[in-house]
C-alpha positions as a LaTeX table, in Angstrom:
\begin{tabular}{lrrr}
\hline
Residue & $x$ (\AA) & $y$ (\AA) & $z$ (\AA) \\
\hline
Met1 & $-0.13$ & 0.03 & 0.01 \\
Glu2 & 0.96 & 3.67 & $-0.25$ \\
Ala3 & 0.29 & 6.74 & 1.70 \\
Ser4 & $-0.17$ & 10.14 & $-0.15$ \\
His5 & 0.28 & 13.40 & 1.87 \\
Gly6 & $-1.51$ & 16.57 & 1.42 \\
Gly7 & $-0.48$ & 20.08 & 2.46 \\
Thr8 & $-3.60$ & 21.02 & 4.51 \\
Gly9 & $-3.54$ & 19.82 & 8.20 \\
Thr10 & $-6.12$ & 18.43 & 10.28 \\
Gly11 & $-7.83$ & 19.56 & 13.25 \\
Thr12 & $-5.10$ & 18.38 & 15.28 \\
Gly13 & $-2.45$ & 20.09 & 13.15 \\
Glu14 & $-1.04$ & 16.79 & 11.45 \\
Ala15 & $-0.92$ & 16.38 & 7.98 \\
Ile16 & $-3.87$ & 14.99 & 6.12 \\
Thr17 & $-2.52$ & 11.23 & 4.83 \\
Ile18 & $-4.41$ & 9.23 & 2.69 \\
Thr19 & $-3.26$ & 5.46 & 2.78 \\
Lys20 & $-4.19$ & 3.56 & $-0.55$ \\
Phe21 & $-4.13$ & $-0.18$ & $-0.73$ \\
Lys22 & $-3.19$ & $-2.53$ & $-3.62$ \\
Pro23 & $-5.81$ & $-1.78$ & $-6.50$ \\
Asp24 & $-8.18$ & $-4.39$ & $-7.27$ \\
Val25 & $-9.81$ & $-5.36$ & $-10.64$ \\
Val26 & $-13.81$ & $-5.45$ & $-10.83$ \\
Arg27 & $-15.29$ & $-7.13$ & $-13.89$ \\
Pro28 & $-19.01$ & $-7.43$ & $-14.77$ \\
Thr29 & $-20.70$ & $-10.28$ & $-13.02$ \\
Met30 & $-22.00$ & $-11.78$ & $-16.32$ \\
Lys31 & $-20.63$ & $-12.10$ & $-19.81$ \\
Lys32 & $-22.66$ & $-10.78$ & $-22.77$ \\
Thr33 & $-22.97$ & $-11.79$ & $-26.00$ \\
Tyr34 & $-21.47$ & $-8.96$ & $-28.09$ \\
Asp35 & $-22.36$ & $-8.18$ & $-31.91$ \\
Asp36 & $-19.46$ & $-7.13$ & $-34.29$ \\
Gly37 & $-16.82$ & $-8.55$ & $-31.95$ \\
Gly38 & $-17.89$ & $-6.46$ & $-29.22$ \\
Leu39 & $-16.51$ & $-3.25$ & $-30.84$ \\
Tyr40 & $-18.20$ & 0.25 & $-30.09$ \\
Tyr41 & $-17.15$ & 2.98 & $-32.46$ \\
Leu42 & $-16.61$ & 6.60 & $-30.85$ \\
Ser43 & $-18.61$ & 9.41 & $-32.39$ \\
Pro44 & $-16.50$ & 12.33 & $-33.76$ \\
Val45 & $-17.52$ & 14.25 & $-30.76$ \\
Asp46 & $-16.52$ & 11.40 & $-28.29$ \\
Glu47 & $-13.11$ & 11.86 & $-29.95$ \\
Leu48 & $-12.56$ & 15.41 & $-29.37$ \\
Leu49 & $-13.61$ & 14.77 & $-25.40$ \\
Met50 & $-10.79$ & 12.13 & $-25.07$ \\
Gly51 & $-9.13$ & 12.79 & $-21.71$ \\
Pro52 & $-9.70$ & 12.02 & $-17.55$ \\
Val53 & $-12.27$ & 13.88 & $-15.77$ \\
Asp54 & $-12.23$ & 13.37 & $-12.04$ \\
Ile55 & $-15.50$ & 13.36 & $-10.23$ \\
Leu56 & $-16.01$ & 13.08 & $-6.50$ \\
Ile57 & $-19.10$ & 12.23 & $-4.64$ \\
Cys58 & $-19.34$ & 12.77 & $-0.94$ \\
Tyr59 & $-21.35$ & 10.68 & 1.49 \\
Glu60 & $-21.42$ & 11.54 & 5.24 \\
Met61 & $-23.11$ & 9.44 & 7.98 \\
Glu62 & $-25.29$ & 11.73 & 10.08 \\
Asp63 & $-25.55$ & 9.50 & 12.97 \\
Gly64 & $-21.91$ & 8.70 & 12.98 \\
Thr65 & $-22.69$ & 4.74 & 13.89 \\
Arg66 & $-22.81$ & 3.11 & 10.97 \\
Arg67 & $-19.48$ & 0.97 & 10.28 \\
Thr68 & $-17.66$ & 0.88 & 7.04 \\
Glu69 & $-15.27$ & $-1.90$ & 7.41 \\
Asn70 & $-17.20$ & $-3.75$ & 4.48 \\
Leu71 & $-18.27$ & $-0.77$ & 2.46 \\
Cys72 & $-15.72$ & $-1.37$ & $-0.30$ \\
Glu73 & $-16.57$ & $-4.97$ & $-0.65$ \\
Thr74 & $-20.27$ & $-3.65$ & $-0.92$ \\
Ile75 & $-19.60$ & $-1.30$ & $-3.66$ \\
Lys76 & $-17.22$ & $-3.82$ & $-5.70$ \\
Gln77 & $-19.93$ & $-6.40$ & $-5.59$ \\
Ala78 & $-22.54$ & $-3.24$ & $-6.97$ \\
Leu79 & $-20.11$ & $-2.13$ & $-9.26$ \\
Ala80 & $-19.76$ & $-5.71$ & $-10.85$ \\
Lys81 & $-23.33$ & $-5.61$ & $-11.33$ \\
Val82 & $-23.86$ & $-2.34$ & $-12.93$ \\
Leu83 & $-20.97$ & $-3.20$ & $-15.59$ \\
Val84 & $-23.10$ & $-5.83$ & $-16.83$ \\
His85 & $-25.30$ & $-3.05$ & $-18.39$ \\
Phe86 & $-22.69$ & $-0.53$ & $-18.71$ \\
Tyr87 & $-20.12$ & $-2.99$ & $-20.13$ \\
Pro88 & $-18.03$ & $-0.45$ & $-22.32$ \\
Phe89 & $-16.72$ & 0.89 & $-19.02$ \\
Ala90 & $-14.95$ & $-2.60$ & $-18.27$ \\
Gly91 & $-13.63$ & $-2.75$ & $-22.06$ \\
Ser92 & $-10.44$ & $-0.93$ & $-23.53$ \\
Leu93 & $-9.84$ & 1.68 & $-26.16$ \\
Val94 & $-8.66$ & 0.46 & $-29.55$ \\
Gln95 & $-8.17$ & 1.88 & $-32.97$ \\
Ser96 & $-9.52$ & 0.50 & $-36.06$ \\
Pro97 & $-7.60$ & 0.32 & $-39.38$ \\
Asp98 & $-9.06$ & 3.47 & $-40.75$ \\
Gly99 & $-7.68$ & 5.39 & $-37.67$ \\
Arg100 & $-11.10$ & 5.62 & $-35.79$ \\
Phe101 & $-11.30$ & 5.17 & $-32.04$ \\
Met102 & $-13.42$ & 2.38 & $-30.72$ \\
Val103 & $-14.00$ & 0.63 & $-27.52$ \\
Lys104 & $-13.56$ & $-3.09$ & $-27.37$ \\
Cys105 & $-16.39$ & $-4.08$ & $-25.21$ \\
Thr106 & $-15.48$ & $-7.73$ & $-24.09$ \\
Gly107 & $-15.23$ & $-7.09$ & $-20.24$ \\
Glu108 & $-11.74$ & $-8.55$ & $-20.15$ \\
Gly109 & $-10.23$ & $-5.25$ & $-19.06$ \\
Gly110 & $-12.46$ & $-4.62$ & $-16.13$ \\
Val111 & $-12.39$ & $-1.33$ & $-13.82$ \\
Ser112 & $-9.42$ & $-0.82$ & $-11.68$ \\
Phe113 & $-10.83$ & $-0.39$ & $-7.92$ \\
Val114 & $-8.74$ & 0.99 & $-5.11$ \\
Glu115 & $-9.65$ & 1.24 & $-1.27$ \\
Ala116 & $-7.96$ & 4.13 & 1.20 \\
Val117 & $-8.10$ & 5.43 & 4.70 \\
Ala118 & $-7.77$ & 8.91 & 5.53 \\
Asn119 & $-6.78$ & 9.92 & 9.26 \\
Cys120 & $-9.26$ & 12.58 & 9.64 \\
Glu121 & $-12.99$ & 13.38 & 9.34 \\
Leu122 & $-14.58$ & 14.27 & 5.91 \\
Arg123 & $-15.59$ & 17.79 & 7.29 \\
Glu124 & $-11.61$ & 18.73 & 7.72 \\
Leu125 & $-11.21$ & 18.70 & 4.18 \\
Gly126 & $-13.44$ & 21.73 & 3.64 \\
Asp127 & $-16.04$ & 22.76 & 1.31 \\
Phe128 & $-15.96$ & 20.27 & $-1.93$ \\
Thr129 & $-17.50$ & 22.90 & $-4.21$ \\
Ile130 & $-14.40$ & 24.82 & $-3.94$ \\
Pro131 & $-11.68$ & 23.27 & $-5.82$ \\
Asn132 & $-8.44$ & 22.01 & $-3.81$ \\
Leu133 & $-6.37$ & 20.14 & $-6.35$ \\
Pro134 & $-3.56$ & 18.98 & $-4.04$ \\
Ile135 & $-6.13$ & 17.39 & $-1.66$ \\
His136 & $-8.91$ & 16.38 & $-4.24$ \\
Arg137 & $-6.30$ & 14.35 & $-6.75$ \\
Gln138 & $-5.58$ & 12.37 & $-3.53$ \\
Leu139 & $-9.31$ & 11.08 & $-3.74$ \\
Val140 & $-8.87$ & 9.38 & $-7.26$ \\
His141 & $-6.90$ & 6.62 & $-8.42$ \\
Ala142 & $-4.54$ & 8.03 & $-11.39$ \\
Cys143 & $-2.63$ & 4.83 & $-12.43$ \\
Asn144 & $-0.71$ & 6.92 & $-14.80$ \\
Glu145 & $-0.36$ & 10.52 & $-16.04$ \\
Ser146 & 0.21 & 9.37 & $-19.76$ \\
Lys147 & $-1.11$ & 11.59 & $-22.56$ \\
Asn148 & $-1.33$ & 8.71 & $-24.76$ \\
Pro149 & $-5.22$ & 8.11 & $-25.21$ \\
Phe150 & $-4.92$ & 4.26 & $-25.10$ \\
Asp151 & $-3.30$ & 4.63 & $-21.77$ \\
Ile152 & $-6.02$ & 6.28 & $-20.00$ \\
Pro153 & $-8.37$ & 4.06 & $-18.28$ \\
Leu154 & $-12.25$ & 4.11 & $-19.36$ \\
Leu155 & $-12.98$ & 4.40 & $-15.75$ \\
Ser156 & $-11.08$ & 3.96 & $-12.22$ \\
Val157 & $-12.89$ & 3.96 & $-8.98$ \\
Gln158 & $-11.34$ & 4.46 & $-5.25$ \\
Val159 & $-13.44$ & 4.91 & $-1.96$ \\
Thr160 & $-11.88$ & 6.71 & 0.69 \\
Arg161 & $-12.92$ & 6.05 & 4.19 \\
Phe162 & $-12.84$ & 8.75 & 6.82 \\
Gln163 & $-12.51$ & 8.62 & 10.52 \\
Cys164 & $-16.42$ & 9.93 & 10.84 \\
Gly165 & $-17.64$ & 7.32 & 9.02 \\
Gly166 & $-18.20$ & 9.26 & 6.05 \\
Phe167 & $-16.51$ & 8.68 & 2.79 \\
Val168 & $-15.91$ & 9.59 & $-0.97$ \\
Leu169 & $-16.44$ & 7.90 & $-3.92$ \\
Gly170 & $-13.66$ & 9.32 & $-6.37$ \\
Leu171 & $-14.25$ & 8.31 & $-9.98$ \\
Arg172 & $-11.74$ & 9.01 & $-12.88$ \\
Met173 & $-13.37$ & 8.51 & $-16.14$ \\
Asn174 & $-12.37$ & 8.66 & $-19.54$ \\
His175 & $-14.93$ & 11.70 & $-20.94$ \\
Cys176 & $-14.99$ & 10.26 & $-24.34$ \\
Met177 & $-17.15$ & 7.59 & $-22.57$ \\
Ser178 & $-19.63$ & 9.36 & $-20.82$ \\
Asp179 & $-21.77$ & 12.66 & $-20.02$ \\
Gly180 & $-23.04$ & 13.86 & $-16.75$ \\
Thr181 & $-26.63$ & 12.27 & $-17.32$ \\
Ser182 & $-25.03$ & 8.55 & $-18.06$ \\
Leu183 & $-22.72$ & 8.73 & $-15.31$ \\
His184 & $-25.55$ & 9.71 & $-13.09$ \\
Asp185 & $-27.60$ & 6.65 & $-14.35$ \\
Asn186 & $-24.43$ & 4.59 & $-13.46$ \\
Ile187 & $-24.29$ & 5.66 & $-9.96$ \\
Ser188 & $-27.65$ & 5.29 & $-9.12$ \\
Gly189 & $-27.70$ & 1.72 & $-10.58$ \\
Met190 & $-24.87$ & 1.14 & $-8.01$ \\
Asn191 & $-27.15$ & 2.46 & $-5.51$ \\
Glu192 & $-30.15$ & 0.34 & $-6.43$ \\
Asp193 & $-27.98$ & $-2.59$ & $-6.38$ \\
Gly194 & $-27.88$ & $-3.00$ & $-2.71$ \\
Ser195 & $-25.10$ & $-0.30$ & $-1.61$ \\
Asn196 & $-27.61$ & 2.40 & $-0.35$ \\
Phe197 & $-25.50$ & 5.06 & 0.04 \\
Pro198 & $-26.61$ & 8.24 & 1.98 \\
Phe199 & $-26.23$ & 11.30 & $-0.15$ \\
Ile200 & $-24.74$ & 14.10 & 1.64 \\
Arg201 & $-27.58$ & 16.96 & 1.68 \\
Arg202 & $-26.53$ & 20.40 & 0.67 \\
Asp203 & $-28.63$ & 23.81 & 1.12 \\
Glu204 & $-27.58$ & 25.13 & $-2.28$ \\
Gln205 & $-30.02$ & 25.25 & $-5.09$ \\
Ser206 & $-29.07$ & 25.98 & $-8.94$ \\
Val207 & $-30.61$ & 28.98 & $-10.65$ \\
Phe208 & $-31.04$ & 29.12 & $-13.98$ \\
Lys209 & $-31.38$ & 32.24 & $-15.98$ \\
Ser210 & $-31.11$ & 33.43 & $-19.50$ \\
Phe211 & $-29.06$ & 36.83 & $-20.53$ \\
Thr212 & $-29.06$ & 38.86 & $-23.62$ \\
Phe213 & $-26.12$ & 40.81 & $-24.70$ \\
Asp214 & $-27.28$ & 43.51 & $-26.95$ \\
Leu215 & $-25.10$ & 45.97 & $-28.71$ \\
Gln216 & $-24.66$ & 48.27 & $-25.72$ \\
Lys217 & $-23.61$ & 45.39 & $-23.40$ \\
Met218 & $-21.22$ & 44.32 & $-26.32$ \\
Met219 & $-19.46$ & 47.59 & $-26.58$ \\
Gln220 & $-19.22$ & 47.97 & $-22.55$ \\
Leu221 & $-17.48$ & 44.21 & $-22.69$ \\
Lys222 & $-15.25$ & 45.11 & $-25.43$ \\
Lys223 & $-14.42$ & 48.55 & $-23.54$ \\
Ile224 & $-13.60$ & 46.68 & $-20.52$ \\
Ala225 & $-11.69$ & 44.05 & $-22.33$ \\
Met226 & $-8.91$ & 46.55 & $-23.82$ \\
Glu227 & $-8.81$ & 49.05 & $-21.61$ \\
Asp228 & $-5.27$ & 48.23 & $-20.43$ \\
Gly229 & $-4.00$ & 48.10 & $-23.70$ \\
Thr230 & $-3.13$ & 44.29 & $-23.66$ \\
Ile231 & $-5.75$ & 43.12 & $-26.36$ \\
Lys232 & $-6.13$ & 44.88 & $-29.57$ \\
Ser233 & $-9.11$ & 43.31 & $-30.88$ \\
Ala234 & $-11.76$ & 40.42 & $-30.05$ \\
Thr235 & $-14.82$ & 39.18 & $-31.73$ \\
Asp236 & $-18.31$ & 38.96 & $-29.94$ \\
Phe237 & $-17.84$ & 35.14 & $-29.12$ \\
Glu238 & $-14.36$ & 35.64 & $-27.56$ \\
Leu239 & $-15.68$ & 38.58 & $-25.53$ \\
Ile240 & $-18.89$ & 36.55 & $-24.36$ \\
Met241 & $-16.88$ & 33.39 & $-23.69$ \\
Ala242 & $-14.31$ & 35.12 & $-21.57$ \\
Phe243 & $-16.94$ & 36.79 & $-19.75$ \\
Thr244 & $-18.67$ & 33.65 & $-18.84$ \\
Trp245 & $-15.48$ & 32.06 & $-17.81$ \\
Arg246 & $-14.34$ & 34.74 & $-15.49$ \\
Ala247 & $-17.78$ & 34.55 & $-13.80$ \\
Arg248 & $-17.68$ & 31.00 & $-13.47$ \\
Thr249 & $-14.15$ & 31.39 & $-11.84$ \\
Lys250 & $-15.29$ & 33.64 & $-9.35$ \\
Ala251 & $-18.33$ & 31.91 & $-8.57$ \\
Leu252 & $-16.40$ & 28.71 & $-7.47$ \\
Lys253 & $-13.66$ & 30.70 & $-5.56$ \\
Met254 & $-11.14$ & 29.11 & $-7.50$ \\
Asn255 & $-7.57$ & 29.80 & $-6.76$ \\
Leu256 & $-6.41$ & 32.60 & $-9.44$ \\
Ser257 & $-2.98$ & 30.81 & $-9.57$ \\
Glu258 & $-4.54$ & 27.48 & $-10.46$ \\
Pro259 & $-4.83$ & 27.00 & $-14.32$ \\
Ser260 & $-8.25$ & 26.26 & $-15.65$ \\
Lys261 & $-9.30$ & 25.27 & $-19.09$ \\
Val262 & $-12.61$ & 25.85 & $-21.22$ \\
Leu263 & $-13.30$ & 23.40 & $-24.01$ \\
Ile264 & $-15.15$ & 24.41 & $-27.10$ \\
Val265 & $-16.70$ & 22.24 & $-29.62$ \\
Ser266 & $-17.68$ & 23.52 & $-33.02$ \\
Met267 & $-19.87$ & 21.45 & $-34.99$ \\
Asp268 & $-21.14$ & 21.85 & $-38.46$ \\
Gly269 & $-24.55$ & 20.74 & $-38.62$ \\
Ser270 & $-25.30$ & 21.06 & $-42.34$ \\
Glu271 & $-24.45$ & 17.35 & $-43.16$ \\
\hline
\end{tabular}
């Protein structure tokens, strides 16, 4: 097993330590009969989204009495059942003779699963809605940092147990495999298969609004963007994207020294 150390201290002044045990491999409980040799072709949009995405789902034990010694075994069993239906996650990324990316869905690869234990309570990690990369990266299983798309696991799972009885389900997923909706279905399927995870409750509510950028507002944005002389020209699209990304960064209270990225997908729907 290995220990990862974060720069943040616990309530007692100790450094936060997350001890990870040797990875296991979870495979579907049943083998399926696959058409076309079990090959699943990715769309052009899927290929654009190639790369790892980390997702953290936090669970707290409200009464603090539930024991979690068998938690990982329960989650592994639920994951194995879910992979029967979400079988591409247990596959491997390959390339066809014509250069297209596809997933070999034979279930031979499986999903890498890691159990971990933290030396602190879940609350000591603070607000998970505010990015904290040094800590949050310890809560997912990153078996490699390769830029080669064939080396990026389609899915890996880490369960980190905390002293309070709470735990974090950390997922590292290749973004070409799933969007938010299908991932939610995957996690819901694990819950329905007997894990009964108690979701953490939050008071925040999403607010949806639409905004119109008329000529006057666009001129105001352009004036703000160019007032220091750094930018000489900008399109309306660039102005709106920069303004939106800046607002998102402020809303998330992100560290200004941390790099952030925005992905813009341009599609031609005429064909």
